[in-house]
MIPAFI-425033 format. One record per residue (C-alpha): residue number from 1; x, y, z. Coordinates in nm, 4 decimals, padded with zeros to 6 digits. Example, Ala and Ser with C-alpha at 12.3 -4.5 7.8 and 13.67 -1.06 7.14 Angstrom:
! residues 2
 num       xx       yy       zz
   1  01.2300 -00.4500  00.7800
   2  01.3670 -00.1060  00.7140
! end
This chain:
! residues 313
 num       xx       yy       zz
   1 -02.7740  06.7089  02.8898
   2 -03.0630  06.4913  02.7813
   3 -03.4259  06.5969  02.8140
   4 -03.4729  06.3464  03.0978
   5 -03.1789  06.4942  03.2852
   6 -03.3124  06.8479  03.2486
   7 -03.6507  06.7296  03.3765
   8 -03.4910  06.5764  03.6878
   9 -03.2934  06.8961  03.7514
  10 -03.6082  07.1069  03.7262
  11 -03.7925  06.8764  03.9691
  12 -03.5057  06.9019  04.2216
  13 -03.5110  07.2806  04.1963
  14 -03.8880  07.2890  04.2450
  15 -03.8582  07.0548  04.5461
  16 -03.5813  07.2690  04.6911
  17 -03.7919  07.5833  04.6486
  18 -04.0890  07.4126  04.8168
  19 -03.8688  07.3051  05.1096
  20 -03.7161  07.6536  05.1409
  21 -04.0610  07.8091  05.1445
  22 -04.1721  07.5612  05.4142
  23 -03.8602  07.6401  05.6189
  24 -03.9268  08.0133  05.5881
  25 -04.2873  07.9601  05.7007
  26 -04.1670  07.7658  06.0057
  27 -03.9153  08.0385  06.0806
  28 -04.1828  08.3078  06.0596
  29 -04.4136  08.1000  06.2819
  30 -04.1340  08.0579  06.5368
  31 -04.0716  08.4329  06.5494
  32 -04.4471  08.4909  06.5781
  33 -04.4678  08.2641  06.8803
  34 -04.1656  08.4373  07.0326
  35 -04.3241  08.7821  07.0054
  36 -04.5256  08.7578  07.3336
  37 -04.2149  08.6435  07.5227
  38 -03.9983  08.9158  07.3695
  39 -04.2668  09.1774  07.4444
  40 -04.2870  09.0552  07.8053
  41 -03.9080  09.0583  07.8401
  42 -03.8810  09.4165  07.7144
  43 -04.1950  09.5679  07.8700
  44 -04.2166  09.3786  08.2009
  45 -03.8558  09.2883  08.2844
  46 -03.5792  09.4701  08.0941
  47 -03.7607  09.8038  08.0558
  48 -03.8580  09.8413  08.4240
  49 -03.5090  09.7320  08.5309
  50 -03.3448  10.0019  08.3208
  51 -03.5969  10.2584  08.4483
  52 -03.5352  10.1439  08.8071
  53 -03.1598  10.1770  08.7623
  54 -03.2033  10.5354  08.6434
  55 -03.4501  10.6202  08.9225
  56 -03.2013  10.4822  09.1779
  57 -02.9677  10.7637  09.0743
  58 -03.2290  11.0326  09.1353
  59 -03.4403  11.1992  09.4019
  60 -03.7930  11.1047  09.2948
  61 -04.1153  11.1350  09.4972
  62 -04.3669  11.0407  09.2241
  63 -04.5142  11.3930  09.2214
  64 -04.2225  11.5906  09.0822
  65 -03.9767  11.5124  08.8019
  66 -03.6769  11.3064  08.9189
  67 -03.3677  11.5075  09.0109
  68 -03.0378  11.3409  08.9226
  69 -02.8167  11.2750  09.2267
  70 -02.5581  11.0304  09.0981
  71 -02.4573  10.7743  09.3623
  72 -02.5874  10.9751  09.6600
  73 -02.8658  10.7258  09.7355
  74 -02.6145  10.4419  09.7571
  75 -02.3791  10.6449  09.9785
  76 -02.6702  10.7412  10.2049
  77 -02.7359  10.3740  10.2807
  78 -02.4075  10.3486  10.4698
  79 -02.5429  10.5877  10.7362
  80 -02.8987  10.4502  10.7431
  81 -02.9138  10.2575  11.0717
  82 -03.2635  10.1259  11.0034
  83 -03.1512  09.9864  10.6696
  84 -02.8494  09.8198  10.8292
  85 -03.0796  09.6714  11.0942
  86 -03.3112  09.5371  10.8225
  87 -03.0122  09.3745  10.6559
  88 -02.9195  09.2071  10.9840
  89 -03.2758  09.0818  11.0362
  90 -03.2886  08.9463  10.6806
  91 -02.9515  08.7713  10.7060
  92 -03.0521  08.6135  11.0389
  93 -03.3789  08.4959  10.8845
  94 -03.2009  08.3446  10.5823
  95 -02.9191  08.1769  10.7767
  96 -03.1532  08.0206  11.0339
  97 -03.4706  07.9398  10.8424
  98 -03.3227  07.7963  10.5210
  99 -03.1102  07.5190  10.6840
 100 -03.3967  07.4265  10.9197
 101 -03.6461  07.4193  10.6341
 102 -03.4243  07.2028  10.4133
 103 -03.3475  06.9654  10.7015
 104 -03.7204  06.9230  10.7686
 105 -03.7903  06.8739  10.3975
 106 -03.5175  06.6111  10.3599
 107 -03.6225  06.4270  10.6762
 108 -03.9864  06.4010  10.5697
 109 -03.8841  06.3055  10.2136
 110 -03.6683  06.0194  10.3461
 111 -03.9609  05.8915  10.5550
 112 -04.2033  05.9132  10.2616
 113 -03.9519  05.7390  10.0349
 114 -03.9781  05.4177  10.2349
 115 -04.2807  05.3115  10.0307
 116 -04.5428  05.3738  10.2969
 117 -04.9126  05.3428  10.2196
 118 -05.1055  05.6565  10.1253
 119 -04.7936  05.8252  09.9896
 120 -04.9934  06.0503  09.7538
 121 -05.2110  06.1677  10.0443
 122 -04.9183  06.2469  10.2753
 123 -04.7284  06.4136  09.9922
 124 -05.0272  06.6421  09.9271
 125 -05.0729  06.7186  10.2967
 126 -04.7087  06.8154  10.3415
 127 -04.7028  07.0143  10.0169
 128 -05.0149  07.2149  10.1028
 129 -04.8366  07.4585  10.3405
 130 -04.6038  07.5570  10.0559
 131 -04.9036  07.6737  09.8570
 132 -05.0533  07.8626  10.1512
 133 -04.7407  07.9729  10.3375
 134 -04.6930  08.2981  10.1473
 135 -05.0580  08.3933  10.1568
 136 -05.2101  08.6740  10.3592
 137 -05.4611  08.4347  10.5187
 138 -05.1891  08.2129  10.6671
 139 -04.9956  08.5157  10.7901
 140 -05.3088  08.6406  10.9668
 141 -05.3609  08.2931  11.1124
 142 -04.9982  08.2893  11.2291
 143 -05.0431  08.6235  11.4037
 144 -05.3429  08.4889  11.5927
 145 -05.1738  08.1583  11.6782
 146 -04.8708  08.3310  11.8306
 147 -05.0566  08.6230  11.9881
 148 -05.0724  08.6786  12.3632
 149 -05.4047  08.4901  12.3813
 150 -05.3323  08.2673  12.0821
 151 -05.3638  07.8941  12.0518
 152 -04.9943  07.8383  12.1267
 153 -05.0113  08.0106  12.4646
 154 -05.3408  07.8393  12.5429
 155 -05.1732  07.5039  12.4800
 156 -04.8774  07.6021  12.6966
 157 -05.1183  07.7081  12.9726
 158 -05.2680  07.3579  12.9693
 159 -04.9157  07.2267  13.0253
 160 -04.8677  07.4594  13.3224
 161 -04.6755  07.7378  13.1455
 162 -04.8632  08.0571  13.2303
 163 -04.5949  08.3191  13.1714
 164 -04.5316  08.2543  12.8015
 165 -04.4521  08.5682  12.6005
 166 -04.6754  08.7265  12.3396
 167 -04.4597  08.5741  12.0690
 168 -04.5293  08.8142  11.7814
 169 -04.5269  09.1188  12.0128
 170 -04.1981  09.0357  12.1849
 171 -03.8803  09.1617  12.0103
 172 -03.6930  08.8520  12.1307
 173 -03.9341  08.6013  11.9754
 174 -04.1114  08.7813  11.6885
 175 -03.8530  08.6862  11.4255
 176 -03.8547  08.3283  11.5531
 177 -04.2256  08.2956  11.4731
 178 -04.1527  08.3936  11.1115
 179 -03.8704  08.1384  11.0991
 180 -04.1147  07.8713  11.2184
 181 -04.3621  07.9813  10.9514
 182 -04.0960  07.9476  10.6812
 183 -03.9837  07.6068  10.8095
 184 -04.3470  07.4949  10.8062
 185 -04.3632  07.5596  10.4318
 186 -04.1132  07.2843  10.3501
 187 -04.3430  07.1112  10.1003
 188 -04.1868  07.2399  09.7776
 189 -03.8263  07.1356  09.8567
 190 -03.9603  06.8122  10.0051
 191 -04.1208  06.7139  09.6732
 192 -03.7920  06.7872  09.4937
 193 -03.5963  06.5819  09.7516
 194 -03.8440  06.2973  09.7108
 195 -03.7931  06.2969  09.3345
 196 -03.4159  06.2909  09.3864
 197 -03.4339  06.0037  09.6356
 198 -03.6258  05.7965  09.3813
 199 -03.3296  05.8261  09.1426
 200 -03.0775  05.6654  09.3815
 201 -03.0098  05.3086  09.2523
 202 -03.1442  05.0439  09.4890
 203 -02.8465  04.8225  09.4012
 204 -02.6191  05.0577  09.5984
 205 -02.8230  05.0073  09.9160
 206 -02.8307  04.6309  09.8595
 207 -02.4537  04.6171  09.8156
 208 -02.4025  04.8311  10.1286
 209 -02.6390  04.6081  10.3280
 210 -02.4415  04.3009  10.2215
 211 -02.1276  04.4741  10.3513
 212 -02.3005  04.5287  10.6847
 213 -02.3664  04.9042  10.6588
 214 -02.6397  05.0331  10.8908
 215 -02.9142  05.2806  10.8052
 216 -02.7154  05.5864  10.9073
 217 -02.4071  05.4673  10.7156
 218 -02.6185  05.4070  10.4035
 219 -02.7770  05.7501  10.4403
 220 -02.4457  05.9312  10.4991
 221 -02.2352  05.7453  10.2409
 222 -02.4902  05.6743  09.9662
 223 -02.8012  05.8894  09.9921
 224 -02.6433  06.2256  10.0721
 225 -02.3648  06.2080  09.8086
 226 -02.6080  06.0878  09.5419
 227 -02.8551  06.3721  09.5985
 228 -02.6040  06.6556  09.6378
 229 -02.7208  06.8134  09.3060
 230 -03.0763  06.8178  09.4462
 231 -02.9550  06.9667  09.7759
 232 -02.7610  07.2326  09.5851
 233 -03.0669  07.3199  09.3758
 234 -03.2858  07.3545  09.6854
 235 -03.0239  07.5620  09.8698
 236 -02.9978  07.8147  09.5867
 237 -03.3727  07.8302  09.5369
 238 -03.4638  07.8683  09.9036
 239 -03.1960  08.1305  09.9733
 240 -03.3289  08.3457  09.6891
 241 -03.6823  08.2917  09.8170
 242 -03.5894  08.3782  10.1769
 243 -03.4187  08.7038  10.0780
 244 -03.7434  08.8120  09.9124
 245 -03.9671  08.7305  10.2125
 246 -04.2208  09.0075  10.2627
 247 -04.5834  08.9036  10.3117
 248 -04.5354  08.7202  10.6417
 249 -04.3486  09.0089  10.8054
 250 -04.5883  09.2672  10.6661
 251 -04.9002  09.0926  10.8005
 252 -04.7607  08.9683  11.1312
 253 -04.6159  09.3106  11.2189
 254 -04.9048  09.5080  11.0743
 255 -04.6723  09.6572  10.8140
 256 -04.4482  09.8216  11.0748
 257 -04.1685  09.5666  11.0978
 258 -04.2173  09.5697  11.4726
 259 -04.1884  09.5152  11.7549
 260 -03.8809  09.7402  11.7697
 261 -03.7971  09.6572  11.4059
 262 -03.7415  09.2928  11.5038
 263 -03.9217  09.1764  11.1868
 264 -03.8136  09.4617  10.9613
 265 -03.7043  09.2615  10.6581
 266 -03.5093  09.4431  10.3881
 267 -03.8011  09.4098  10.1456
 268 -04.0421  09.5517  10.4032
 269 -03.8202  09.8543  10.4650
 270 -03.7893  09.8967  10.0880
 271 -04.1690  09.8987  10.0625
 272 -04.2048  10.1532  10.3435
 273 -03.9413  10.3768  10.1853
 274 -04.0961  10.3698  09.8390
 275 -04.4692  10.3620  09.9056
 276 -04.4814  10.5050  10.2581
 277 -04.2276  10.7870  10.2364
 278 -04.2450  10.8277  09.8549
 279 -03.8658  10.8054  09.8253
 280 -03.8707  10.6097  09.5036
 281 -03.5098  10.6895  09.4163
 282 -03.3809  10.5576  09.7478
 283 -03.6128  10.2530  09.7307
 284 -03.4886  10.1723  09.3787
 285 -03.1307  10.1896  09.5013
 286 -03.2238  09.9482  09.7811
 287 -03.3763  09.7106  09.5265
 288 -03.0510  09.7070  09.3301
 289 -02.8525  09.6410  09.6460
 290 -03.0799  09.3438  09.7187
 291 -03.0269  09.2180  09.3640
 292 -02.6497  09.2378  09.4083
 293 -02.6681  09.0552  09.7436
 294 -02.8798  08.7716  09.6009
 295 -02.6554  08.7470  09.2937
 296 -02.3460  08.7360  09.5159
 297 -02.4896  08.4570  09.7321
 298 -02.5893  08.2614  09.4217
 299 -02.2429  08.3026  09.2693
 300 -02.0779  08.1910  09.5959
 301 -02.3023  07.8845  09.6068
 302 -02.2111  07.7924  09.2500
 303 -01.8409  07.8406  09.3244
 304 -01.8574  07.6328  09.6441
 305 -02.0608  07.3580  09.4747
 306 -01.7465  07.2217  09.3078
 307 -01.6267  07.1031  09.6508
 308 -01.9359  06.9143  09.7643
 309 -02.1739  06.8513  09.4736
 310 -02.1165  06.5250  09.2872
 311 -02.2580  06.4557  08.9436
 312 -02.2918  06.1067  08.8024
 313 -02.1014  06.1596  08.4757
! end
């Protein structure tokens, strides 16, 4: 090999070493940036979940060391009538409030998608309840609005209805007020629907109009099929959110789940069991049952999506 050839080989080796060193530096930097996320995953998520799973197999009251019970806490749930009632209340809340909320969100999104003036203003106004809906302040406001002397009954009195119930204090209507509160916070799914509606090609509507299709036909045969992925996303998200509802029931019922356990959500009963009765083992078992329920509903939704969700491949 000539001297010139050896020189070129040496330069290639030096360049390769420089590139390898740069790649190693980037790799180290990447791992360094991942450290906070990994620490959070282990310390805040995975670690507490493993600890919770162990505690769910014990009798633990925070003051004495946990006593291992095996699956006794899970078996005990089968005979816990209050727990079964809380499951019924939660399922009723999910099955009623989620469809109503999504219907309201889609309806408002369709109206806003017509290119009306002041769209940014209306979008902000409708989205605002989503930011405030889970807050303590709004729950307190809701309790006052639907109280015996609240603004709702005062308005009904002006219309001649003087025997309206005390909505939040009546077992027949208390859960309904929480459903209304959840429906009112339709802003977040509405914004997602609005973004999906903007992606529907205008040419489809124009072609349908030429064929003589009316508004309802265009909505049913073009809009709904085209946004089924968005509907599916909102359904999964809102079901998970509804199963975890807590603040509204806690504030409106004063933390009791009343009247007569009509607003005793599963999460509220879990809170009372863990932090009111100091049965941390039983409460942890309840938390794992809730996780399994939410996971099962999510899996069912994903399985069923193949029959009604259409992707534009």
